N, C-alpha and C positions, 0 to 999 in steps of 0.2 A: 615098812614105812608107816608111821602113825598118821591117821587121817582124822580130821575134825568133822563133826556133824552138828547141825543146829537142831537141838532137841527142845521140844515144848515141855516146859517145867511148870507152867501155870496158865490157867485160862480165866477169863472174867467177862462179865457183860453188864449192861445197864439198859433198862427200858423205862421211858418216862411213865409216870403214874396215870397219865391221861389216856385211857383206852377209848378208841373211836370205832364203834361197830359199823357194819354195813347199814344197819337200820338208822343209825345216827346220821351217817352221810346222806342217806336218802331223804332226810328232812330238808336238806338244802340243795341237793344235786338231783338231777333227773336220772335216777337209777333205782335199783332195788337189790336186796340181799341176794335173791336167786340169780339175777343177771350177773352180779359180780362173781359169785361162787362158780357159776357155770363156766365163765370165761377165764377165771384166774385161780380159783381155789381159795381165795382170801375171804376170811370171815371178819377179821378185825385188824387194826393197826394201832400203834402208839404214836401220839403227837406230843411234842414238848408243851409244857405250860409256860405262861408268860415269864420271860426273863431267862429261860433255860437256853444254853448255847451248845454247840457241837463239842466244845472243849469240856463243858460240864459233864456231858454224857461220857466222853472219852475218859475223863479223870476217874469217874466212878468205876468204870469197867477196869481201868488200870489198877485201882486200889484193890479190887477183888482178886485180880490175877496175882498181884504181889503178895497178898495175904495167903493165897493157896500155895504159892511158891516159897513162902516164908522168907521174903526178901524185904529189905528196907529200900527207900527211894534211891539212895546213892549206890545201891548194889547194881543199878541199871546204868549202862554207859552209852546207850543208843535208844532214842525214842523216834519212831516213825508213825505218823498218822496218815492213813489213807482216807481222803475225804473230797467230796465235790461241793461241800457246803460249809466251808470254814467260817469261823467267827468274823474274821476280817480279811480284807484283801491281803494285807500283811500286818503284823508278823504272822508266822505260820501257826496253825492250830496246835502243832506239836510243842511249840515253845510255851503256849498257854497251859497245856497239859503238864509240861515239865514243872512250871511254877506251882500249879495247883496240887501236884502230888509231893512237892518238896524236894525235887531232884535239883542238885546244884552243880553236878560235874559231868553231865552227859551232853552228847550232841543230839539236837532235836530238829526234825524237819518233816515236811509234808510230801506226799506223792499224790498225784491226781490221775486216777485211772477209772473214774466213775465206778460202775458196779464191779469192775475187775480190779479195783484199786488195792484190795487186800492182797491179792496175788502179786501185784507189783511190789508192794511193801515187803511181803514175805521174801521175794526174790532178792531185793536190795539188802535186807537184813542178813540173809544167808550169806551174801557175798562179803559183807563186813566181817561176819563171824569167822568164816572160813579163811579170810585173809589176816585174821588176828588183829583187826582194827577195832574190835570190840569183843567183850566177853559175854555180855548179856544184852539182848535187845528186847524192848517193849514195842510190839507191833499192834496197832489199834486201827480198826475200821470204825469210823463214827460219822453219822449223818443226821442232819435235820432237814430232810427233804420236804417236810410240810411247808417250809418257807419258800420252796421253789414251785409249788403247785398252783396251777390255774384252776380254781375251784369251779369254774364254769365248763371245764373240759372233762367230761366224765370218762373219756378214754384214757386219761392219765391220772386224774386226781384220786381215783379209787385204788391205784396200784401201790402207792408208796407209804412208808412209815418212817419213824425216827427210832434211832437206837445206836448202841455201840457194843462192839465185841473186841476183846483183847487177848493176846497170847504173849507169853514171855519165852524167848528162845535163849538157850545157853549153849555156847560152844563146848562140846565134850569130845575128848579123844577116845581111842579104843579102850583104854584101861578104865575110863569112867563109864563107858557105854558099850559093854561087851555084846549086847543084844542088837546093836545096830539101829537103835531108835533115831528118829530125826528126819529132817527134810531130805528126800532123795533127789528130787529135781523139779524144776518149774519150766514149763514151755509156754511162751507168750508171743503173740503177734498183734499187729495193728494194721488198719487200713483207713487212712484219712479221707479217702474219696467217699466214704459212707456217712459223712458228717450229718447230712440233712435228715436221716431217718431216726436219730436220737441225739438231742442236744438241748441245752438251755439257751434261749434266744436273747442273751445279754451278757455284758461283761465290761470291765473298766475301759478297754480301748475301743469298744464298739458302741454300745448304747450308754455306757456310764451307769447302768443299772444292773441289778442281779439277773433279771430275766426269769422266765418260766420254762418248765420242761415241755418239750415238743417231741412227739414220737409218732412214727408211722408203724403201728403195731404189727401189721402183717409182714412187713419187710424185716423188722427186728426178729420176729419169730422164725422166719425162714433162715436168716443168717445165723441165729442162735443155734438151731439144731444142727445145721451142716458144719459150722465152724467148731462148735464144741465137740462134736463127734470126732472130727478130724484131729483136734488137739488131744483129746483123751486117748485115741488110738495111737497117735504118735508117741505120747508120753509112755504109755504102757509098753509099746514095742521097744522103745529106746532102753528101758530098764528091764526088759525081758520078763514082764509081768502080764499075766492073762487076767481078764475080768473076773474069772473064777477065784483068783488069788486074793481079790479085794475083800476086806471085811466091811468097808463102808464107802459109799459115795456120799459126799457132803457138798452139794452144788450150791451155787448162788441161788438164792430163793426169790426168783422173779415171778414165776408163773408155774402153776402145777402142771400145765400141759407141756411146757418145755422140759421140766424135770422128768415127767413121765416118758416123754419122747426119748430123752437121753437114757433112761433106765432100760427101755426096750431095745435100743440100739446096742447097748452094752450087754444085753441079756442078763441083767441082774435081777435077783428076787426083790420084791417090794420091801421086804424086811431088812434089806441091806442099804436102803436109802434113807437119809435123815431129811425130814421135811418139816419145816417150821413156818412156811409161807402162810398157812391159814391163820396163825395168831400174830405173826410179825409183819406180814405183807413184804414188800420189797424195800429193804433198808440199805440198798446199794452196797457200798464198800463194807458195811457192818454185817451183812447177812451171813457170810460164811463163818466168821468167828463167833457170831451169836449162835448159830446152829451148832457149831462145834461145842461150845460151852454148855449149851442146853443138853446135848447128848451125853457129855461127860458127867454133868450133875445128875442126870437120870440114871447113871450107871450103865449106859449102853456101851460107851467106848472105854476100852481098857488099854493099859500100857502094852505096847507091842502090836496093836491093831494096825492094819495097812489101810490107808485112807487115800481116796482120790478126790481132789477138789476141782471144780471148773466154774468159770465165770465169763460173762461177756458184758461189756459196757459201752457207753457212748464213745465214739471215736472213729470207727469201732475199734475196741481193743478187747482181746479175748485170750484165754489160755487155761492151763490146767496145772495142778501140782500134785505130786505123789509124796507121801510121807508115812513114816511109821511112828505112831503116837507114843 
């Protein structure tokens, strides 16, 4: 029986030109480069310039992914944007991207999973492709979190940055894909009772305003390590994969200590973990596809490599994904 797999055929990214170093932040916030690096591993982040929007960043990442995949805009029939910082309350950021890249025949919509949003979008796109409701899906994580920051709160304002990462998935059968490349599986869960430890304190039906990011860092850290470990172990067990079989761990880039904690629990060598948090900071839903593209462009990731993703975001919502690139 022929089976379909969702295969990544192109990746792309975009980072705003405005680089904000820790030293630059320290000019206006009660913090220091050493304080930030010690607690997070972050050295710098990118912030949008005046007038740049989430869909602008997403569209640029999408264009690069299409160029690498050698596709025209209307070769795409599904566009999913994972974001917690859309241009407008409505319409969706994805429809803005659709227009900006010149796509006129696809279905476009957003998903909201905060820092785990990319994994949600990946899971949804995979379902469309496997059910033959689409042939090619453009999946983008794009965020302008600089607009959600309370710059007087040094516990959160130093953590986040802006950016976009994109992948193009194509449904391929066994004859097109004899080496079994593609998404193997996604494991996700959520727990709405943990709302208060990571959220934005506003919205259309509450304050009528966008709100700012609020976080109880110690609680988020504790949940992140335990929940991501359980999800990773569950996913690997389900597909009969041991940590030693992995070529790469590409996690959500939130904090170097969380990434290091996961690496140790999975007993992976340091050179098997892709880390971009020092130069990108936490770009929420964009962080995994940004890190993936960065590693592909650096020549680290090759076709056939086995990759584990993992992420946790406000909600809380968390999970992991296993794929063969």
